[in-house]
Every structure is written in structure tokens, then in C-alpha cells.
C-alpha positions in Angstrom: 87.4 113.7 166.5 87.7 111.1 163.3 85.5 113.1 161.1 87.1 115.8 161.7 90.6 114.5 161.3 89.5 112.8 157.9 89.8 116.2 155.6 92.9 117.3 157.0 94.6 113.6 156.0 93.2 114.3 152.7 94.7 118.0 152.1 97.9 116.6 152.8 97.2 113.3 150.7 96.4 115.6 147.9 99.7 118.0 148.7 101.9 114.9 148.5 99.9 113.6 145.2 100.7 117.4 143.7 104.5 117.2 144.8 104.4 113.7 143.3 103.1 114.1 139.9 105.7 116.5 138.1 108.5 113.3 139.3 106.0 111.2 137.3 105.8 113.2 134.5 109.6 113.8 133.7 109.8 109.9 134.3 107.5 109.2 131.8 108.6 111.5 129.0 112.1 110.0 129.8 110.8 106.9 129.1 109.2 108.2 125.5 112.4 109.8 124.7 114.2 106.2 125.1 111.9 104.4 123.0 112.8 102.8 119.9 109.9 102.1 117.1 109.7 98.6 115.7 109.4 98.4 111.8 107.4 95.5 111.0 109.1 95.2 107.1 106.4 94.1 104.6 103.4 96.8 106.1 104.9 100.0 104.7 105.9 101.0 101.0 110.0 101.4 100.4 110.6 104.5 97.8 113.8 103.2 95.9 115.7 106.1 94.3 118.0 105.2 90.8 121.0 103.2 91.5 119.6 102.3 95.1 120.4 98.7 95.9 117.5 96.3 95.9 118.1 93.5 98.0 117.2 89.6 96.7 117.0 86.7 99.0 116.7 83.4 99.0 114.1 81.1 100.7 114.1 77.7 100.2 113.5 74.9 97.4 110.3 72.9 97.2 108.6 70.2 95.4 104.9 69.2 94.6 106.1 65.5 94.7 107.8 64.7 97.7 106.8 68.0 100.3 110.3 68.0 101.7 111.4 71.5 101.4 115.5 72.2 101.8 117.6 75.3 102.0 118.8 77.1 99.2 122.0 76.3 99.8 121.9 72.7 100.1 122.7 72.7 96.1 126.2 73.9 94.5 124.8 77.7 93.8 127.0 80.7 94.4 127.1 82.0 97.7 127.9 85.7 99.4 130.2 85.8 101.3 128.6 86.7 104.8 125.5 84.6 104.9 122.9 86.8 107.1 119.5 85.5 107.6 116.6 88.0 108.1 113.4 87.2 108.0 111.1 89.6 105.9 107.7 89.6 107.4 105.9 88.2 110.9 104.5 85.4 109.1 107.7 84.3 107.9 108.9 84.9 111.7 106.7 82.2 113.2 106.5 79.7 110.4 110.5 79.2 111.0 111.3 80.2 107.3 115.2 80.4 106.6 115.6 83.6 104.3 119.1 84.8 103.7 121.1 86.8 101.3 122.3 86.0 98.1 125.2 87.5 96.2 123.2 88.5 93.2 123.4 92.8 93.2 120.7 94.5 91.3 120.4 98.5 91.7 117.3 100.5 90.6 116.9 101.0 86.9 119.9 99.6 85.6 119.7 96.9 83.2 122.7 94.7 83.0 124.6 91.4 82.5 126.3 89.9 85.5 128.1 87.2 86.2 127.4 85.5 89.7 130.3 83.0 90.3 131.9 79.5 88.7 130.9 76.8 91.1 133.3 73.4 90.6 131.2 69.9 91.5 132.3 67.4 93.6 130.6 64.1 93.0 127.9 63.9 95.7 126.9 67.4 94.6 126.4 66.0 90.8 124.1 63.5 92.4 122.5 66.0 94.6 121.8 68.2 92.1 120.9 65.7 89.5 117.9 64.1 92.2 116.5 67.8 92.9 116.0 68.1 89.2 114.3 64.8 88.6 112.4 65.7 91.6 110.7 68.8 90.4 112.1 71.5 92.7 111.5 75.1 92.7 113.7 78.4 93.4 111.8 80.6 95.8 113.4 84.0 95.5 112.2 86.8 97.8 112.4 90.4 96.7 111.1 94.1 98.6 108.7 91.4 100.2 108.1 89.9 96.8 108.0 86.3 95.9 109.7 85.4 92.8 106.8 84.0 90.3 107.0 82.6 86.9 104.8 83.8 83.7 103.0 81.3 81.7 100.3 81.9 79.2 97.3 79.1 80.1 94.8 78.1 77.5 91.4 78.5 79.2 88.0 76.5 77.8 86.8 79.1 75.3 90.0 79.4 73.8 91.1 82.4 75.5 94.6 83.1 76.7 95.2 83.9 80.3 98.2 84.9 81.7 99.2 82.4 84.8 101.9 82.5 87.5 103.5 80.1 89.2 105.5 80.7 92.6 109.5 80.3 92.1 111.2 79.2 89.0 112.0 75.5 88.0 115.3 74.4 89.2 116.1 72.3 85.7 114.0 70.3 83.3 114.5 66.7 81.8 115.9 66.4 78.3 113.7 65.2 75.9 113.3 64.9 72.3 110.9 68.4 71.7 113.8 70.2 73.1 116.6 70.8 70.9 120.5 70.2 72.4 119.0 67.7 74.8 119.2 64.0 75.8 116.3 62.4 76.8 115.9 61.7 80.6 119.2 63.4 81.2 119.0 66.2 84.3 119.6 70.1 82.8 120.1 72.6 85.7 118.9 76.6 84.8 121.7 78.8 85.5 120.9 81.9 83.8 118.1 83.9 85.7 116.6 86.6 83.7 115.2 89.2 86.4 111.9 91.5 85.3 111.4 93.9 88.2 108.1 95.7 87.8 108.1 99.1 89.0 105.4 102.5 89.4 106.1 106.4 89.8 103.8 108.7 91.3 104.0 112.4 92.3 102.7 111.1 95.6 105.8 110.2 96.7 109.3 110.4 96.0 111.8 107.2 93.4 110.2 104.2 92.4 108.3 101.6 94.2 108.4 97.9 93.3 105.2 96.0 92.1 106.0 92.8 90.4 109.2 90.1 90.6 109.0 87.9 87.6 111.8 85.2 87.0 112.8 83.4 83.6 115.0 80.5 84.2 117.2 79.4 81.4 120.1 76.4 81.1 122.8 77.8 79.2 126.1 75.9 78.8 128.7 79.0 79.0 132.2 78.6 77.2 135.0 81.6 78.1 138.4 82.1 76.5 141.5 80.6 78.2 141.8 79.9 81.8 138.5 81.3 84.4 139.7 85.0 86.0 137.6 85.6 88.6 138.2 89.1 88.5 137.5 89.7 84.6 136.3 86.6 83.2 135.3 86.6 79.5 132.5 84.4 78.0 132.2 83.5 74.6 128.8 82.5 75.3 127.5 86.1 75.5 125.6 87.5 74.2 122.8 84.8 74.6 121.8 82.9 71.8 118.9 80.4 71.0 121.8 77.8 69.7 123.8 77.3 72.8 123.6 74.1 74.3 121.8 73.3 77.9 124.0 72.8 80.8 123.4 69.4 82.1 123.4 68.9 85.9 126.1 66.3 85.5 128.9 68.9 84.6 132.3 69.2 86.4 131.3 73.1 86.4 128.4 75.2 86.5 128.5 79.1 85.4 126.3 81.1 86.9 124.6 84.4 85.2 122.0 86.9 85.3 121.0 89.9 83.9 118.3 92.3 85.5 114.9 94.2 83.0 113.1 96.6 84.5 109.8 97.3 83.2 107.2 100.2 84.2 103.7 99.4 85.6 100.4 101.0 86.1 99.8 98.8 89.1 99.7 100.7 92.5 101.5 99.3 95.6 98.6 98.6 98.0 97.4 96.2 94.4 100.7 94.7 93.6 99.6 91.2 95.4 96.6 90.7 93.3 98.8 88.7 90.6 99.4 85.9 92.9 95.7 85.1 93.1 96.2 83.9 89.7 98.4 81.0 90.4 98.0 77.5 88.8 96.7 75.1 91.0 99.6 73.2 92.5 99.4 69.4 93.2 97.1 68.9 96.7 99.2 67.4 99.2 97.4 64.6 100.1 100.2 63.1 102.6 100.3 66.0 104.4 96.9 66.2 104.9 96.3 62.5 105.7 99.1 63.0 108.6 97.1 65.9 109.8 93.8 63.7 109.9 95.6 60.4 111.7 97.5 62.5 114.6 93.6 64.6 115.4 91.8 61.4 115.1 94.5 59.8 117.4 94.7 62.8 119.5 90.9 62.7 120.1 90.4 59.0 120.5 93.1 58.9 123.5 91.6 62.2 125.3 87.5 60.2 124.6 89.0 57.1 125.9 90.5 58.8 129.2 87.4 60.7 129.7 84.8 57.6 129.4 87.0 55.3 131.9 87.0 58.0 134.1 83.1 58.7 134.0 82.5 54.8 133.9 84.7 54.8 137.2 82.9 57.8 138.8 79.1 56.6 138.0 80.1 52.9 139.6 81.3 54.4 142.6 78.1 56.5 142.6 75.8 54.0 142.1 77.7 50.9 144.4 74.7 50.3 147.0 78.0 49.9 149.8 79.5 53.2 149.6 76.5 55.1 149.3 76.8 56.5 152.9 80.5 57.2 152.1 79.7 59.5 149.2 76.9 61.5 151.2 79.5 64.4 150.4 80.1 65.4 146.6 83.7 64.4 145.4 85.1 63.5 142.3 84.6 65.8 139.2 81.5 67.2 140.5 83.4 69.5 143.1 83.9 71.3 140.3 80.3 71.6 138.9 79.8 75.0 140.4 82.8 76.9 139.6 81.7 76.6 135.6 80.0 79.8 135.5 81.8 81.2 138.1 84.5 84.7 137.3 88.4 83.9 137.8 90.0 86.5 140.0 91.5 88.1 137.1 89.5 88.5 134.4 90.4 91.7 132.3 94.3 90.1 132.2 92.7 86.4 131.2 90.5 88.7 128.7 93.3 90.7 127.5 96.2 87.7 127.3 93.1 85.5 125.3 92.8 88.7 123.1 96.2 89.2 122.2 96.8 85.2 121.5 94.0 85.1 119.5 95.5 88.3 117.5 99.1 86.8 117.2 97.8 83.6 115.9 95.7 85.2 113.5 98.4 87.5 112.0 100.9 84.0 111.7 98.6 82.9 109.3 97.4 86.1 107.8 100.7 87.8 106.8 
């Protein structure tokens, strides 16, 4: 009777499954319709049409001397009305990079000169700005997921010249006898930026794609007529000339300006990161390396000491004559010697979790 009833039960189960399949399919379609895609910036190219706004974001201040990064807006720079934090890629999110918007307004294809703002400095701001200049700090900006680079011409050993690039641009410089209009050992700030944006066009996509972002920093002591007017300031130091005096960091006010230059480039979007392979050799962060080595050695010594003490105590108990009768049954670390090659209960979930974690870890270093 049980054998006869089994086919009937199977038929009933198939009928119930056939009834529930349309409901499951409808629920799956509803979930797919309500799903939203996630776009990871920096992975897909972005096409800019003429006069489209191109965002410039500020990153940080770094120095090869102190190895201590600072927030961009910790110095008296021009600020936008509303500060917005936004990371450009997954690596910046995992590294905790603070990327914020900037007051720079750049539009695709427009080469123009603009006044960013005028900042009045307090005594504390003067001291901080002068100190950062003396510590050789560099400013880092980002445009279309490309970090700003400073172009230099390096002379090779064979006498040939080669274009080299450094990330970011110098915050300022110290005056010397070789620089006209400066006093030796006095700090000067670069308050005028020239954005050289390289773009690429092709028949395979509409608009233009940004493939290069270079910055040239200048120190200019701007002058203006009468009182400063926020709406329509009248600078008498424009156009820029070589005979203009540089901007001293210990000044009561600083006028920040910038201009944009667009250059067509044959470099494709997929190869726009190649120029960063020719970066100049940065100073080795020996302090960070030594700090990491000390921490690794200290933790390794603590773990080794704990393991040695545990094994020594266990071996002393096993070798004692008085307690041999009590240790006929296994105890201590010998209880798990058979579990080394025993598969876990959820092996598939364990393998999936480890694989996903390793992928995220690798992406944090690559991105």
C-alpha cells in the first residue's frame, strides 16, 4: 500500500509545485524591476559635451618630509558654499580618503581666466601656511578620477631630456637669490593655478573624454583698484606678467585665481594612466616602514612567547611520572589534532566568504 500511495503523493506534489511556480516567477520579476544598479566611478569612461561642467575635487595635503597628511581645507583656501564629501573609486573609500568639492568652475572646451576668491588671513593662519610651505607640502586635486600632475623635464644620464611627472603641485616655495623678486628663506605661496586639461575625441563615441590633468602653479601678488568688490573685482595684475612680484605667505590677504587651457591629445581613455608610470622617485617613507616592522616583530614575539609557554607546560604535564595515569585520555591541544583535515559543516559558504573577502582585499590595493 505504501508503494502504491507513493506515486499519488508525487503527482500531488508536482501539481502544487506547478501552481506555485507562476507566483515565484512573478515575485522574481518584481524584485528585478525594483532593483537599482550601482555605478562605480572611474570604471567606465564619461563623455563630456561642449560647455558641460567638469568637476574638480580636492583631496589632501602631503609632504615627503613629515609624512603627515592634512585636510585640504585646513589651510586658508577658497571654500564652496556647501562642502560635500564624495569618493571617486572603491580604493579611496577603503583607504578613508577625504575627497571634497571645490569652488573651481571648469566647463568643457572653455579656456578662460577666473578669480576664485580673496581670503583675509589671521595670525594663526599665517603661521600655519608658512609652516606648511617650509615643510614642502604638496596639494592634490582630482578631475574625472585623474589626480593632478606637475610636468617636469628631467635630463637623463645620456644627455637626453625626458618628461617626468609628480603627483599634485607644490603649495609654495622658499625665496632665494636665484628667484627674482624674492627674499632668501622667506615662504611664498602659489596662489594662481593653470589647469591644463587634455581631451580625446573619436568617431566611436560622442563628445570628449578627459585623458590628462596637469597643473602649473604660480605665485603672483595680485593688485586691484580701490576697495575689493566680491561681485566684479578689478585686478590690475591681469594679464599675468613675469615682472609681477610673488605672493608672500605672511600677507594680510591672498587673492586666488586660476585659468583653464584645453589641449587635444591622441591618447585613448584606456591609456590615460600610462603617464603616471613616469612619476619621479618620491622620498622613501623610512619612518612608516620602520614603524610597521616594529609592530610586526612585536606581535610575532608575543604570539611566539605564548605558544612556547603553552607547549612547555603541556610537555611538562605529559612527561611527569606522577600524572601519567591521569593523562591516559588525551587533553589540551591534542584534542584537536584529528580536526585538522576534517571538513567544516558549511564548506561552500566558507569558501565563498573567503573568496569574496580576498577579492575585496585585492581591489582595495588595486583600485
